[in-house]
C-alpha positions as CSV (number, residue, x, y, z in Angstrom):
1,M,134.5,120.8,33.8
2,V,130.9,120.6,34.7
3,A,128.7,118.9,32.4
4,D,126.3,116.3,32.0
5,K,127.4,112.6,32.3
6,E,126.9,111.7,28.6
7,I,129.1,114.7,27.4
8,M,131.8,114.2,30.3
9,E,132.1,110.5,28.9
10,I,132.6,111.8,25.4
11,F,135.2,114.3,26.6
12,K,137.2,111.6,28.5
13,L,137.3,109.6,25.4
14,I,138.5,112.7,23.5
15,K,141.1,113.3,26.2
16,Q,142.3,109.7,26.3
17,N,142.8,109.9,22.6
18,I,144.9,113.2,22.9
19,D,147.2,112.4,25.8
20,G,147.0,108.6,26.4
21,G,145.0,109.3,29.7
22,N,148.0,110.7,31.4
23,S,147.4,113.8,33.7
24,S,148.9,117.1,32.7
25,P,151.2,117.2,35.4
26,S,152.7,114.0,34.6
27,L,153.2,115.0,30.9
28,S,154.6,118.4,32.2
29,L,157.3,116.6,34.2
30,V,158.2,114.2,31.3
31,Y,158.4,117.2,28.9
32,S,160.7,119.1,31.5
33,S,162.9,116.1,32.0
34,L,163.3,115.4,28.2
35,K,164.0,119.1,27.9
36,D,166.9,119.4,30.4
37,G,168.4,115.7,29.8
38,S,167.6,114.3,33.2
39,F,165.1,111.9,31.4
40,W,168.0,110.0,29.8
41,D,170.1,110.1,32.9
42,G,167.3,108.4,34.7
43,L,166.6,105.9,31.9
44,S,170.4,105.0,31.9
45,K,170.4,104.2,35.7
46,A,167.2,102.3,35.4
47,K,168.5,100.3,32.5
48,I,171.7,99.1,34.8
49,I,169.3,98.3,37.8
50,Y,166.9,96.2,35.6
51,K,169.9,94.5,33.9
52,E,171.1,93.3,37.2
53,K,167.8,92.2,38.4
54,K,167.1,90.2,35.1
55,E,170.5,88.5,35.6
56,V,169.9,87.5,39.1
57,M,166.5,86.0,38.1
58,A,168.1,84.1,35.3
59,E,170.7,82.7,37.7
60,A,167.8,81.8,40.3
61,L,165.7,80.2,37.6
62,K,169.0,77.9,36.5
63,R,169.7,77.2,40.1
64,Y,166.3,76.4,41.6
65,L,164.2,75.5,38.7
66,P,166.2,73.8,36.1
67,Q,163.4,71.8,34.5
68,A,161.7,75.1,33.7
69,E,161.7,76.3,30.1
70,W,162.1,80.1,29.5
71,N,163.7,82.6,27.1
72,Y,166.0,85.4,28.5
73,P,163.8,88.7,28.0
74,E,165.2,91.0,25.4
75,G,162.8,93.7,26.6
76,G,160.3,94.1,29.2
77,L,160.3,93.3,32.9
78,F,159.0,89.6,32.9
79,Y,160.2,86.1,32.4
80,F,157.4,83.8,31.1
81,I,158.3,80.2,32.3
82,R,156.8,76.9,31.6
83,I,157.3,74.1,33.9
84,N,155.5,70.7,33.0
85,G,153.2,69.1,35.1
86,I,152.5,72.1,37.6
87,D,149.3,74.1,38.3
88,S,150.5,77.7,38.7
89,E,147.4,78.6,40.5
90,K,148.1,76.0,43.2
91,I,151.6,77.3,43.3
92,L,150.3,80.7,43.9
93,E,148.1,79.7,46.6
94,K,150.7,77.9,48.6
95,V,153.5,80.7,48.3
96,K,151.1,84.0,48.2
97,D,152.4,85.2,51.7
98,R,155.8,85.0,50.2
99,V,155.9,85.3,46.7
100,I,153.8,87.4,44.1
101,F,153.5,86.2,40.5
102,S,150.8,85.9,37.8
103,P,149.5,82.4,37.0
104,G,149.8,81.5,33.2
105,T,145.9,81.0,33.3
106,K,145.6,84.9,33.4
107,F,147.1,85.0,29.9
108,F,145.2,82.1,28.3
109,F,141.7,81.0,27.8
110,N,139.6,77.9,28.4
111,G,141.6,76.9,31.4
112,Y,145.1,76.8,29.5
113,G,148.1,77.9,30.8
114,K,148.4,76.1,34.2
115,E,152.0,75.1,33.4
116,Y,153.0,78.8,33.0
117,I,154.2,81.4,35.2
118,R,154.7,85.2,34.7
119,L,157.7,86.5,37.0
120,S,158.6,90.2,37.4
121,F,162.0,91.4,38.4
122,S,161.0,95.2,38.4
123,Y,160.1,95.7,42.0
124,S,162.0,93.2,44.2
125,R,165.3,93.5,45.5
126,P,167.8,91.0,44.1
127,E,167.8,88.9,47.2
128,E,164.0,88.9,47.2
129,I,164.2,87.6,43.5
130,N,166.4,84.7,44.6
131,D,164.3,83.8,47.6
132,G,161.1,84.1,45.5
133,I,162.4,81.7,42.8
134,K,163.5,79.4,45.7
135,N,160.1,79.5,47.3
136,I,158.5,78.5,44.2
137,S,160.8,75.6,43.7
138,E,160.2,74.1,47.3
139,A,156.6,74.3,46.7
140,I,156.9,72.4,43.5
141,D,159.4,69.8,45.1
142,N,157.0,69.2,47.7
143,K,154.4,68.0,45.2
144,I,151.7,70.2,46.6
145,V,150.9,71.7,43.0
146,S,150.7,69.0,40.5
147,I,148.0,68.9,37.9
148,E,145.6,66.3,38.6
């Protein structure tokens, strides 16, 4: 489409309201997989894979971070944990070459949330999940990440 910049912005907003901003080829693929049933097969496989990873992370949290407070996620792909006395931004700085997570301050305002960490189990292999939790635990045990 060729149009003035202002008109393009209006059309972009309209398109986002119609299709959520997804591309037509993506929507076509989803439609086809729903029509032939392969979507549900893939979803069933994904649920099995993510359940295993969720279990691995739960066991790693129990083993390496017993002081952490967390709830077993009923949905989603994240654990949101709290560890009293830590600064999650300092932890991330110390382990960033080995572990990726979101510090709790990204989900709060006015500097709150330092004691929280959001961990994802969607991408990593089970052994990486275990090693990542162990790395976080070692950073905390070395007293390098306390709130001062």
